[in-house]
N, C-alpha and C positions, 0 to 999 in steps of 0.2 A: 504494500500500500504506500504510494508516494505521498508525502506530506509537504504542504507548502507552509507549514507552521514554522515560526522562528524561535519559539521558546516552549519548552516542556519540562517535565520532571519524570525521571525514572525512580519510582518509589518501591522499596522492598521492605518487607517485614516478615518475621517468623512466627510460627505457632509456638505457644508457650512450652518451654522445656525441650524443644526439639533440636535446637542449634545453639548450644551453650558456648560461652567463651572457652577457649582451649581445644575446641573441636578440630579433629584432623582434616576436615573438609575446608577449613579456613573460616575466618570470622572477622567481622568489623565491630569491635566493641572495646570498652575499657578493659584493661588486662590487669588482674591481680598477680603480681610476680612473687610476693611473699606476704606474710601476715600484715605488714604495715605499708607496703609500697604498691601503688597502682600506676600504670601508664595510660594516658588518654588514648582513645580510639583514633585511628588514622583513616580518614575517609576521603581524602583528596584524590581527584582523578589521577591515575597512574601510581598511586601508592600501593605497595603489595599488601595482600591480606596476611594477617598473622595466621598461624596454624599449629596444631599439634603440641599443646602445652598441657601435660597431664595435671600439673599442680592447679592451673587455672580452671581446668575442667572439673576437677574434684571439688574445688571451692564453690564453683557455680552450682554444681549438683547439690551440694549440702545446703545452699541458700534457697533452693527451689521450695516454694510454699504451696504449690498446687500441683495437680496431676498433669503429666505431659499430654499435650493435645496433638492428635493426628486427625486431620479432616478426612471425612469420607466424601463420596461423590455428591450426595445430597447437600451436605454442608458447603462444599465447594461451589455448587450451583447457587446456593443461597448467597454466598459472598459475591459471585459474579453479578447476580441480579442487583444486589445492594450497591455495588460499585457504579453500575449504570444509573440506578435511581438517584444516588447521591450526586453524581456528575450532572445529570439532567436537571435536577432541582437547583443547581448552582450555575448553570450554563457553562459547565466545564465539558471537556470531551475526553473520554477514555479511548485512546487509539488502539491500545493493546493491553490485555491483562491475562495472566495465567495464574491459576490457583493450584498448588500442589498440596500434598498431605501435610507438608511441614513449612511451607512458606508461600508468599504472594509477591508477584511483580506486577506493577501497574505503570504504563506510560500515559500521562495525562497532559493535556494542553488546555489553553484558554482558562487557566487557573491562576491564582495569585503566585507571585514570585517569592513564595515562602514555603519551602519544602517541609519543614517541621509542622507548620499549621495545616497544610494540605494532607500530610500523612496522618496527623491526629484526627482530622475529620473522616478520612477514609477508614481508618482503623475503628474509630468510635461508632460510625454508622454500621459497619459490617459486624462489629461486636454486638450491637443492639439487635441486628437482624438474626444473628446466630442464637442469641439468648431467646428471642421469640420462637425460633424454630425448635430449640431444645426444651422450651417451656420452663426454663430456670436459668439464673445467671451462672456463667462460668468465666474463668480467666482464659480467654482464647488466644490472646496475642502476648508476645514478649514485649517488654517496654522498649521504646525506641524503634530504630530501623535505619534505613539508608535513604538519603535523598540525593540523587544525582541530577544536577542542573544541566539541561540539554539546550545549548545555544546554537540554533541554526538547524535547517532541515536535515543536513547530513548526520548530525548527532542524534536527532530524533529518529531518523530511519535506522541507524545502527542500534539504537535502544529497542525499537520495535522488533528488529530481526533477533536480537538477543532474547527478548521475551518470547517470541514465537518459537524459538529453537529449544525451549525448555523440555526436559524429559519428565515423564511421569505426571503429566498434566491431568487433573481431574475435571477442571472447568476453565472457561476463559471468556474473554471479551475481545471482539474485533470491531473497531470503529463504532462503539456504542451498541453493538449487538451481542447478546449472550450466545455463546457457542452451544450447540446442542450436545 
């Protein structure tokens, strides 16, 4: 899908407990290196992801206060529909989104140039939708996430391709349409 948009965001967040700091797959978060020392997360474009730190992973696992969440297809479809509804109600545009069992990627345009605020809105509305689906409140998402600022159509197109190329997709959105 060719985009003529000049600004967008690639927003990513994880399901609660599924991608802890120290994970061997890599992660972007603050890192506890010993009982009293933390390193701040590095999320600038081009910065390498940290990975495979058993101490950090064990500490994060001990701090976990809720059960680990893995989305199923029905829950992922709920997230996809909620993303479209949220964007439509704010005159934003979800160009691409993919929902996997353990994380979500969204490319959004026509939104404010404030990644943390846009991410909080998307996570909050999808959390509320999932709670309605479940019939009870749960802790669905990990705190925080990643906000990549996309300046120019080439960056937006690259982000769309990255999102569309995800493996193990349970549900998605292409240009404001929920995928079957």
